[in-house]
N, C-alpha and C positions, 0 to 999 in steps of 0.2 A: 088633686089636680096639679098643684104647684110642684109637688115632688115628682110627678110624672113628667112635667115639662122640663124640670131640671135634669132628670135622668136622660131625656131625649137630647137635651143640649150637650150633655157630657158625651153621649154616644156619637152625636154628630161631630163634636170637636175631635174625638179620638179618630173617627173616620177620616176627617180632614187632615189630621196629623199623619196618619198612615199613608195617605195619598201623597202628601208633601214629601214624606221620607222616601217613598218609592220613586218619585220624580227626581229627588236629589241623588239617589243611588244610581238611577239610569244615567243622569248627567255625568256623574263621576266615572262610571264605566265607559261612557262615550268618550270623555276626555282621555282616559287611559288607552282606549282602543286607538284613538287618533295619534297619540304619542307613539304607540307601537307601530302603527301603519307608516307614519313618516320615517321612522327609523329603519324600516324594512326596505324602503325605496333606495335605489342607487341612481342618482342623476348624473354621474360622472360623464363629462363631455369636455371637449377642448376649452381650455381657459387660460388666463394669463398667469395664475399662481394657485398654489394649494396652501390653504391656511390650516395648520394643525393646532387645534385648541390645546391649551396647556393642561397639565395634571401634575400630581405630586412627583417630586424627584427626591432621591435619597443621595445627597452629596452629588457625585458625578454620574449617578446611575438613575435612569428613569424608573418610576414605579411600573409594575406590570400593566396597569391601565394605560399609562402614558406611552409605554413601549409599544402597545398595540396600535395606538394612534400614530406614532412616529412611523412604524413599519408600514402601515396602510398608506400614509402620505408618500413614503418612498416608493411603494409599489405603483401608485398613480404617476409619480414623477418618472419612474423608469419606463412606464408604459407610454409615455409621451403626452399625457393629458395637459401638462403645463411645464414651462421651462424654469419656474421659480418656486421655491418652497418658503413659506412664511411660518416660522415657529413662534408661538406666543407663550407667555408665562413669565412672571417675575420671580423674585426670591421668596422662598417659602418661610424664611425666618431671618432674624438678624445675624445668625451664625452661618447661614448658608454660603458656601463658597461659590456656587454657580446658580444662576437663575434657571428656571425650567427650560426656557428657550435655549440657553447656552448648553444645557445637557443634551437637548435634542440636536443642536448643531454639531456637537462633538460626535454624537451617534451617527449622524448623516455623513460626516466627513470620513468616518471609519468605513462607511459603505461606498466610498469613492465618489461621493457627490462633490462636484467642484464648489469651492468656497464662494465663488461669484454667484452661484445659483441659490445660495442660502441667505435669507433675510430674517432678522429677529427683532423682537422688542423685549425689553427686560423690566417693564413697569407694572404690568397687569397682575391682578390677583383674583379676578372673577371672570365669568364668561363674558359679561358685557364689556369689561375692561380689555379682555383678550381681543374682542372685535373692534373696539374703539381704537386701540393701539395699532392693530393690523390695518385698519383703514388708513391711518396716517402713513404707515409703511407703503401701502398701495399708492397713495397720492404722490409720495416722494419718488417712486419708481415707475410712475405712469402705468400702473396696473389697473385693470378695470373689472374683469370677470374672474371670480375665484371659485374653487371647490373647497368647501368646508369639511374637514375631517374631525369626527368625534365618535363617541359611543352611540349605538342605536337609540337608546332611551334618552340621550341628551340632545339628539339632533333636532327635535321639534322646537325646543327653546332656542338653540343656536340659530336656526333659520328665522324664527320670529324676530330675534334681536338683529339679525343681519338686515331683514327687511326694514325694521324700525330705523336702522342706521344708514339706510339707502346703500347697502352693499349688494351688488349683483352677485348673488351666491347660489351655487348648486350644492347639493348634499351628497356626501359619500361616507356612509357609516362604516366603521370597522367591521369586517366580515366575521370576526370573532371578538368576543368581549370577555374580560376578566370577571364581569358580574355574572358568573355562570350558574351559581346555585340558586335554587328557588328563593331562599331567604334573602340573599343579597340583591337579586333581580327585582323582587317585589319592594324591597326597601328603596331602591333607586327609583322605581316607577312611582311609588307614593311620593317621594321627594319631588319628582318632576311634575306630578299632578298638583302638588302644593305650590310650586313655583309658577305654574300656569295661572292659578287663581291669584296669587300674590301680585303677579305682573299686570293683571287686569286692573288692579286698584292702586298699585304703587309704581308709577312710571319712573323709569330711570334707575330702578333697583338692580 
């Protein structure tokens, strides 16, 4: 009798664990689907400025990922969505000659964007810091509504942080991304799923 009860308890526990695992998997798939859905939307509309979130730069040259963001920001600017560009991103290391935002500014100047229309900050190293510093630039220049530019899989986090920082932000993801292969896309998506859950428990990260 005792052995039978013990066996039934084990079976019941295993069934409960399987159900819990299935619910966890469904939750994770739902979060991933939401991240993809947010990144696929383009909310571009008239705004005061376009914030281009920073990414790696190699000396005076933007990385392929950063170049895609810069190019999309310039496209929105040339289409007349906003009259100002805000490039974000600090120095990638102690030996870097240029900050990410300075690299982006040089790129924009070569595309005949007037210097007066380009605003930068050179302190940030993370997405949150990008937006914190951009908000200060906005306040100094009396800018209110912005379009945030980043990669599609990064956009959900960027918008969530913008809301948390009380930035009136619209999303416009890069129409193309350098995270093209299945391997790199899934690694980036898994990273963003992790950040989604981390940010639920670690505020200000």
